[in-house]
C-alpha positions in Angstrom: 4.1 4.4 -10.2 1.8 5.5 -13.0 0.3 2.0 -13.0 -0.3 2.2 -9.2 -2.1 5.6 -9.6 -4.2 4.2 -12.5 -5.2 1.2 -10.3 -6.2 3.5 -7.5 -8.2 5.6 -10.0 -10.0 2.5 -11.3 -10.9 1.4 -7.8 -12.2 4.8 -6.9 -14.2 5.0 -10.1 -15.8 1.5 -9.5 -16.8 2.7 -5.9 -18.4 5.8 -7.4 -15.8 8.2 -5.9 -15.4 10.1 -9.2 -13.7 13.2 -7.8 -11.0 10.9 -6.2 -10.7 9.0 -9.5 -10.0 12.2 -11.4 -7.2 13.0 -8.9 -5.6 9.6 -9.3 -5.8 9.6 -13.1 -4.3 13.1 -13.0 -1.4 11.8 -10.9 -0.9 8.9 -13.4 -0.9 11.3 -16.4 1.8 13.4 -14.7 4.0 10.3 -14.6 3.0 9.0 -18.1 1.7 12.0 -20.1 1.6 10.0 -23.4 -0.6 7.2 -22.2 -3.9 7.5 -24.0 -5.7 5.1 -21.7 -5.2 7.4 -18.7 -6.9 10.4 -20.6 -9.7 8.1 -21.6 -10.3 7.0 -18.0 -10.2 10.6 -16.7 -12.6 11.6 -19.4 -15.1 9.0 -18.1 -14.6 10.2 -14.5 -15.1 13.9 -15.5 -18.3 12.9 -17.4 -19.6 11.1 -14.4 -19.3 14.4 -12.5 -21.1 16.3 -15.2 -18.0 18.1 -16.3 -18.4 17.5 -20.0 -16.0 20.3 -21.1 -13.2 18.7 -19.2 -14.3 15.3 -20.4 -14.2 16.6 -24.0 -10.7 17.9 -23.5 -9.4 14.5 -22.2 -11.3 12.7 -25.0 -9.7 14.9 -27.7 -6.3 14.2 -26.2 -7.1 10.5 -26.2 -7.9 10.5 -29.9 -4.9 12.7 -30.7 -2.5 10.2 -29.0 -4.2 7.1 -30.4 -6.4 7.9 -33.5 -6.8 4.2 -34.3 -8.3 3.3 -31.0 -12.1 3.0 -31.1 -12.7 3.6 -27.4 -11.3 7.2 -27.7 -14.2 8.1 -30.1 -16.6 6.6 -27.6 -15.4 9.0 -24.9 -15.5 11.8 -27.5 -19.1 11.0 -28.4 -20.1 10.9 -24.8 -18.6 14.3 -24.0 -20.1 15.9 -27.0 -23.5 14.5 -26.3 -23.2 15.7 -22.7 -22.6 19.2 -24.0 -25.7 19.0 -26.2 -23.7 18.6 -29.5 -25.7 15.6 -30.8 -24.4 16.0 -34.5 -20.8 16.1 -33.2 -21.5 13.0 -31.1 -22.9 11.2 -34.1 -19.7 12.0 -36.0 -17.5 10.7 -33.2 -19.4 7.4 -32.9 -19.3 6.9 -36.6 -15.5 7.3 -36.7 -15.2 4.8 -33.8 -17.4 2.2 -35.7 -15.3 2.6 -38.8 -12.4 1.3 -36.7 -14.3 -1.4 -34.8 -17.6 -2.1 -36.5 -18.7 -4.8 -34.0 -18.4 -2.6 -30.9 -21.8 -2.7 -29.2 -21.0 0.3 -27.0 -20.3 2.4 -30.0 -23.5 1.2 -31.8 -25.6 2.0 -28.7 -24.0 5.4 -28.4 -24.6 6.2 -32.0 -28.2 5.2 -31.8 -28.8 7.5 -28.8 -26.9 10.4 -30.4 -29.0 10.1 -33.5 -32.1 9.9 -31.3 -31.0 13.1 -29.5 -30.4 14.8 -32.8 -33.8 13.7 -34.1 -35.5 15.0 -31.0 -33.8 18.3 -31.3 -34.9 18.6 -34.9 -38.5 17.8 -34.0 -38.6 20.3 -31.2 -37.1 23.0 -33.3 -39.6 22.4 -36.1 -42.7 22.0 -33.9 -42.3 24.7 -31.3 -40.4 27.7 -30.2 -37.0 26.1 -29.5 -36.1 26.0 -25.8 -39.8 26.8 -25.0 -40.9 23.5 -26.6 -38.1 21.5 -25.0 -38.8 23.1 -21.7 -42.3 21.7 -21.6 -40.9 18.3 -20.8 -40.2 19.7 -17.3 -43.9 20.3 -16.7 -44.9 16.7 -16.4 -45.8 15.3 -12.9 -43.0 12.6 -13.2 -40.2 15.2 -13.2 -39.2 15.0 -9.5 -39.6 11.2 -9.3 -37.4 10.6 -12.3 -34.7 13.0 -11.0 -34.8 11.3 -7.6 -34.6 7.8 -9.2 -31.6 8.4 -11.4 -28.3 7.8 -9.5 -26.5 10.7 -11.3 -29.2 13.4 -10.8 -30.4 12.3 -7.3 -27.7 14.2 -5.5 -28.7 17.5 -7.2 -31.9 17.5 -5.1 -29.7 18.2 -2.0 -28.5 21.5 -3.7 -30.9 24.4 -3.0 -29.8 26.4 -6.0 -30.5 23.6 -8.3 -34.0 23.0 -6.8 -34.8 26.7 -7.3 -33.6 26.5 -10.9 -35.7 23.4 -11.6 -38.9 25.0 -10.1 -38.3 28.2 -12.3 -38.1 26.1 -15.5 -41.3 24.3 -14.4 -43.1 27.6 -14.0 -41.6 29.2 -17.1 -40.4 26.7 -19.8 -39.0 29.5 -21.9 -36.4 30.2 -19.2 -34.6 26.9 -19.9 -32.0 28.7 -22.2 -30.9 30.7 -19.2 -29.8 27.6 -17.3 -28.4 25.4 -20.1 -24.9 26.6 -19.2 -25.2 24.6 -16.0 -24.2 21.0 -16.6 -26.7 19.7 -14.0 -29.6 21.1 -16.0 -28.1 19.5 -19.2 -28.0 16.2 -17.3 -31.6 16.4 -16.2 -32.7 17.5 -19.7 -31.1 14.4 -21.2 -32.8 12.3 -18.6 -36.2 13.8 -19.4 -35.6 13.3 -23.2 -34.8 9.7 -22.5 -31.2 10.1 -23.7 -29.3 7.8 -21.5 -25.7 9.1 -20.9 -24.9 6.7 -18.1 -23.1 4.3 -20.4 -20.8 7.1 -21.4 -20.1 8.7 -18.1 -20.3 5.9 -15.6 -18.7 3.2 -17.6 -15.8 1.6 -15.9 -12.4 2.9 -17.0 -9.9 0.8 -19.0 -9.2 -2.1 -19.1 -12.9 -3.0 -18.2 -15.3 -2.3 -21.1 -18.0 0.1 -20.1 -19.5 1.3 -23.3 -23.2 0.7 -22.7 -25.7 0.7 -19.9 -29.4 -0.3 -20.1 -32.0 2.4 -19.7 -33.9 2.3 -16.4 -37.4 0.8 -16.6 -38.9 4.0 -15.4 -37.6 6.0 -18.3 -38.9 4.0 -21.2 -42.7 4.1 -20.9 -42.9 7.8 -19.8 -40.5 9.2 -22.4 -41.9 7.0 -25.2 -45.5 8.1 -24.4 -44.6 11.7 -25.1 -42.4 11.3 -28.2 -42.9 9.3 -31.4 -40.4 6.6 -32.2 -37.6 7.9 -34.3 -37.2 6.4 -37.7 -34.9 3.4 -37.6 -31.3 4.2 -38.6 -29.4 1.7 -40.8 -26.7 -0.2 -38.9 -23.1 0.3 -40.2 -22.0 -2.4 -42.5 -19.5 -4.8 -40.8 -16.0 -4.6 -42.1 -14.9 -7.7 -43.9 -12.3 -9.8 -42.0 -9.2 -10.7 -44.1 -7.9 -14.2 -44.3 -4.8 -13.1 -42.5 -6.7 -11.7 -39.6 -8.9 -14.8 -39.4 -5.8 -17.0 -39.3 -4.3 -14.8 -36.6 -7.3 -15.2 -34.4 -7.4 -19.0 -35.0 -3.7 -19.3 -34.0 -4.4 -17.2 -30.8 -7.3 -19.4 -29.9 -5.2 -22.6 -30.5 -2.3 -21.1 -28.4 -4.8 -20.4 -25.5 -5.9 -24.1 -25.6 -2.3 -25.2 -25.4 -1.7 -22.9 -22.4 -4.7 -24.4 -20.6 -3.4 -27.9 -21.4 0.0 -26.9 -20.0 -1.6 -25.5 -16.8 -3.4 -28.8 -16.3 -0.2 -30.8 -16.7 1.6 -28.4 -14.4 -0.9 -29.0 -11.6 -0.4 -32.7 -12.0 3.4 -32.1 -11.8 3.7 -33.6 -15.3 6.4 -31.1 -16.1 7.6 -32.5 -19.4 4.1 -32.4 -20.9 3.5 -28.9 -19.6 6.7 -27.7 -21.3 5.6 -29.2 -24.6 2.2 -27.4 -24.4 3.7 -24.1 -23.4 6.4 -24.3 -26.2 3.6 -25.1 -28.7 1.7 -22.0 -27.5 4.8 -19.9 -27.9 5.1 -21.1 -31.5 1.5 -20.3 -32.3 1.4 -16.9 -30.7 4.5 -14.8 -30.0 2.4 -11.8 -28.8 1.6 -13.2 -25.3 4.6 -13.5 -22.9 2.6 -15.4 -20.4 3.4 -18.6 -22.3 7.1 -17.9 -21.8 6.8 -17.1 -18.1 4.7 -20.2 -17.5 7.4 -22.4 -19.1 10.0 -20.6 -16.9 7.9 -21.6 -13.9 8.0 -25.2 -14.9 11.8 -25.1 -15.3 12.0 -23.5 -11.9 10.0 -26.4 -10.3 12.3 -28.9 -12.1 15.4 -27.2 -10.8 16.5 -26.2 -14.3 17.5 -22.7 -13.2 19.5 -21.7 -16.2 16.7 -22.6 -18.6 14.3 -20.6 -16.3 16.5 -17.6 -16.4 16.8 -17.7 -20.2 13.0 -17.8 -20.5 12.6 -14.9 -18.1 15.1 -12.8 -20.1 13.2 -13.7 -23.3 9.9 -12.7 -21.7 11.2 -9.4 -20.5 12.8 -8.6 -23.9 9.6 -9.5 -25.8 7.4 -7.8 -23.3 9.3 -4.5 -23.8 8.8 -4.9 -27.6 5.1 -5.5 -27.1 4.6 -2.8 -24.5 3.2 -5.5 -22.2 1.7 -4.8 -18.8 4.2 -3.8 -16.2 2.9 -6.6 -14.0 3.9 -9.2 -16.5 7.4 -7.8 -16.8 7.6 -7.8 -13.0 6.5 -11.4 -12.8 9.2 -12.5 -15.3 11.9 -10.6 -13.3 10.6 -12.0 -10.0 10.8 -15.5 -11.4 14.3 -14.9 -12.6 15.3 -13.5 -9.2 13.9 -16.7 -7.6 16.0 -18.9 -9.9 19.2 -16.8 -9.2 18.5 -17.0 -5.4 18.4 -20.8 -5.7 21.7 -20.8 -7.6 23.2 -18.5 -4.9 23.0 -21.3 -2.3 25.9 -23.0 -4.1 27.5 -20.0 -5.9 27.3 -17.9 -2.7 26.5 -14.8 -4.8 23.1 -13.3 -3.8 23.9 -9.8 -5.3 22.5 -10.6 -8.8 19.3 -12.1 -7.3 18.9 -9.0 -5.1 19.4 -6.7 -8.0 16.9 -8.6 -10.1 14.2 -8.4 -7.4 14.8 -4.6 -7.1 14.2 -4.3 -10.9 11.0 -6.3 -10.5 9.8 -4.0 -7.8 10.5 -1.0 -10.0 8.1 -2.4 -12.6 5.4 -3.3 -10.0 5.5 -3.3 -6.2 4.3 -6.7 -5.3 4.2 -8.1 -1.8 5.5 -11.5 -2.9 8.5 -10.0 -4.7 9.3 -7.8 -1.7 9.3 -10.9 0.5 11.6 -12.7 -1.8 13.9 -9.7 -1.8 14.0 -9.7 2.0 14.7 -13.4 2.1 17.6 -13.0 -0.3 19.1 -10.1 1.7 18.8 -12.0 4.9 20.4 -15.1 3.3 23.3 -12.9 2.1 23.8 -11.5 5.5 23.8 -14.9 7.2 26.3 -16.1 4.6 28.6 -13.2 5.2 28.4 -13.9 9.0 29.2 -17.5 8.4 32.2 -16.7 6.2 33.5 -14.2 8.7 33.1 -16.4 11.7 36.4 -17.4 13.2 36.8 -18.0 17.0 40.6 -18.0 16.9 40.8 -14.6 15.4 38.0 -13.5 17.8 40.2 -14.5 20.7 43.2 -12.6 19.3 41.1 -9.5 18.9 39.8 -9.9 22.5 43.3 -10.1 23.8 44.2 -6.9 21.9 41.2 -5.2 23.4 42.3 -6.3 26.9 45.8 -4.8 26.4 44.3 -1.5 25.3 42.0 -1.6 28.3 44.9 -2.0 30.7 46.5 1.0 29.0 43.3 3.0 29.6 42.9 3.4 25.8 39.2 2.6 25.9 38.2 3.7 22.3 40.9 1.4 20.9 39.8 -1.4 23.2 36.1 -1.0 22.0 37.3 -1.3 18.4 39.0 -4.6 19.0 36.2 -6.0 21.2 33.7 -5.1 18.4 35.8 -7.0 15.8 36.0 -9.9 18.2 32.2 -10.0 18.3 32.0 -9.9 14.5 34.2 -12.9 14.4 32.3 -14.7 17.2 29.0 -13.1 18.3 28.4 -15.8 21.0 31.2 -15.0 23.4 29.7 -13.5 26.6 33.2 -12.4 27.9 33.6 -10.0 25.0 30.3 -8.3 25.8 31.3 -8.0 29.4 34.6 -6.5 28.5 33.1 -4.0 26.1 30.5 -3.1 28.7 33.4 -2.2 31.0 34.9 0.0 28.3 31.6 1.8 27.7 31.3 2.4 31.4 34.7 4.1 31.5 33.8 6.2 28.5 30.5 7.3 30.2 28.4 5.5 27.5 26.2 3.9 30.1 23.2 2.9 27.8 25.5 1.1 25.5 27.3 -0.5 28.4 24.0 -1.6 29.9 22.9 -3.2 26.6 26.2 -5.2 26.4 25.9 -6.4 30.0 22.3 -7.6 29.4 23.5 -9.4 26.2 26.3 -11.0 28.3 23.7 -12.3 30.8 21.4 -13.5 28.0 24.3 -15.6 26.5 25.4 -17.1 29.8 23.0 -16.5 32.8 25.7 -18.1 35.2 28.5 -15.6 34.2 29.0 -13.5 37.3 30.8 -10.7 35.5 27.7 -9.9 33.5 25.8 -9.2 36.8 28.6 -7.1 38.2 28.9 -5.0 35.0 25.1 -4.5 34.8 24.8 -3.7 38.5 27.7 -1.2 38.4 26.1 0.7 35.4 22.8 0.9 37.2 24.5 2.1 40.3 26.2 4.8 38.4 22.9 5.8 36.8 21.6 6.1 40.5 19.0 3.3 39.9 19.8 1.8 43.2 16.8 -0.5 43.5 17.4 -2.0 40.0 21.1 -2.4 40.8 20.2 -4.2 44.0 18.0 -6.6 42.1 20.8 -7.3 39.6 23.4 -8.0 42.3 20.9 -10.3 44.1 20.2 -12.2 40.9 23.9 -12.7 40.4 24.3 -14.0 44.0 21.9 -16.8 43.2 24.5 -18.3 40.9 27.6 -17.2 42.8 26.6 -16.6 46.5 30.2 -15.8 47.7 31.2 -13.4 44.9 32.8 -10.4 46.7 31.9 -7.9 43.9 28.3 -8.9 44.0 28.2 -8.8 47.8 29.9 -5.4 47.9 27.4 -4.1 45.3 24.5 -5.2 47.5 26.0 -3.4 50.5 26.5 -0.2 48.6 22.9 -0.2 47.3 21.4 -0.9 50.7 23.5 1.9 52.1 22.1 4.3 49.5 18.5 3.2 50.2 19.0 3.6 53.9 20.4 7.0 53.4 17.2 8.0 51.7 15.1 6.3 54.4 16.8 8.3 57.1 16.3 11.5 55.2 20.0 12.1 55.0 20.0 13.2 51.3 20.9 16.8 50.5 18.3 18.9 48.9 20.1 18.7 45.6 20.4 14.9 45.8 16.8 14.5 46.7 15.6 16.6 43.7 17.9 14.7 41.4 16.5 11.4 42.6 12.9 12.5 42.4 13.4 13.9 38.9 15.0 10.6 37.7 12.3 8.5 39.5 9.5 10.3 37.9 10.8 9.2 34.5 10.9 5.6 35.5 7.8 3.7 34.2 7.8 1.4 37.3 7.6 4.4 39.7 4.9 5.9 37.5 2.9 2.7 37.7 3.2 2.7 41.5 2.1 6.3 41.8 -0.9 5.8 39.5 -2.0 2.5 41.2 -5.3 3.4 43.1 -4.4 0.9 45.9 -1.0 2.4 46.4 -2.4 5.9 46.4 -4.8 4.9 49.2 -1.8 3.3 51.1 0.2 6.5 50.8 -2.8 8.5 52.0 -3.2 6.2 55.0 0.5 6.5 55.8 0.2 10.2 56.0 -3.2 10.6 57.6 -4.1 7.4 59.4 -1.0 5.7 60.9 -3.0 2.9 62.5 -4.6 1.8 59.2 -1.2 2.0 57.5 0.2 -0.8 59.8 -2.0 -3.3 58.1 -0.6 -2.2 54.7 3.0 -2.6 55.8 2.4 -6.2 56.6 1.8 -6.9 52.9 5.2 -7.8 51.3 4.2 -6.5 47.9 3.1 -3.2 49.3 6.2 -2.9 51.5 8.4 -3.5 48.5 6.7 -0.8 46.5 7.0 1.6 49.4 10.7 0.9 49.7 11.1 1.7 46.0 9.4 5.0 46.5 11.6 5.7 49.6 14.8 4.9 47.6 13.6 7.2 44.8 13.2 10.0 47.3 9.4 10.2 46.6 8.5 9.1 50.1 10.4 9.7 53.3 9.8 7.6 56.4 10.2 9.3 59.8 
């Protein structure tokens, strides 16, 4: 979860949504409070918002957690420089370079911090402090430079800042009054040609973001006002030991073996691929991707046990190395895939399902989730196949019939349900259970069973009589009539279906003749208004015109009644008690 929050923070940062990035990195820190990278990332986001005090606090926490990590000192230097502490920034950058002498970002930051310190010294010796520095705000290029810089541009939309800037233009000695405002500090660093963008807007980890080139507009103008600072000596590079040199060479050789293994894998030359990945593992035991790649080859070859062993090794070594959660998840997913393959013969999907769940705990990946769903579905199908037994299903159906005759309907439902578990394709059982539900007053459940019965065997008359009876009890006489008529197409002389048609017609005629009691009429109307079909008829513009003509223009209505479709809809409204024909 911390990794997901970090990824969201990185994405927001890259899109320039720094406030959102701060929130996501904060969520990640709440989940992993000892992760130095998260504090470093939030420090960068805070600096991008000009909140250098908050950026400093996060940078100090980064260095506290990981004092041997050069990037932490880069963040510390950026925050200090943003707060106007150029000597402190120089100290931070120098500590970072002591750890990583070749880091270009740290070198650039140190040079700019030294430049800021030199500028401050020159201003203090050649003028009256803030009054001398404030004079840089009096040049004609002030507004254009502020508008051109992506960090300061948004300040021009803030009336209080514009007022502040104009006051400093009029009275340079008033600068001290406003230096507590981080926006003014940001503009000051811009006008002094001290580029903080590489500190505040650099992308968070793992992408390097230590340096950013100065904009072309800044160089000539700032340089014209200020003399070049004296060149500072570059730090001496730290001598690389023979052991470190050999380590780097082995890593490079391992990477080449991996690339050769990848090429062989694509050509389906699996034996050669395994040789290369094995050699890479021997050269470099600090990268578990070599192990997971070899596991992938074993998986393709059908050597599932070897694949599982490699995946277990990758997870164990990954834990020791504190490897990326995604790499651990990949190894577990691959292991789960191998276990699912073995389950086709062992009939045991539980271990595979458990492994996929562990993988998702490390990193929620769509591919892993799909594999989990496939394994769970395969397990369910296997259980159904193992449970399938038509003979036992018939025995359970007969037990259900006996309880039905004794009017013990709950017990009958229990046995019918077991019969369906043993044989889910028997329409007779659905029909019988529908009859039980009807007796128990569970009409929606009964209707569902009756419809399933008809779906399994469209020629089975009992399915239609069950469904029609339930619809009749629900006082949906039109729907019941349609069901009985559909059944008669398969069994024209069925007495139950014929009787059902007769009863439905009788109810419809009763409504047509206006013989319903006031209570019955209100009940029918209330029920009808909840029926989507009735709602569609009443909202149909053509039918609304027809109903208006029936009421106000009897002659025009005769033409409508000759239309079979219109007549059928009117009949539905009559049966529902919405319309009465006199």
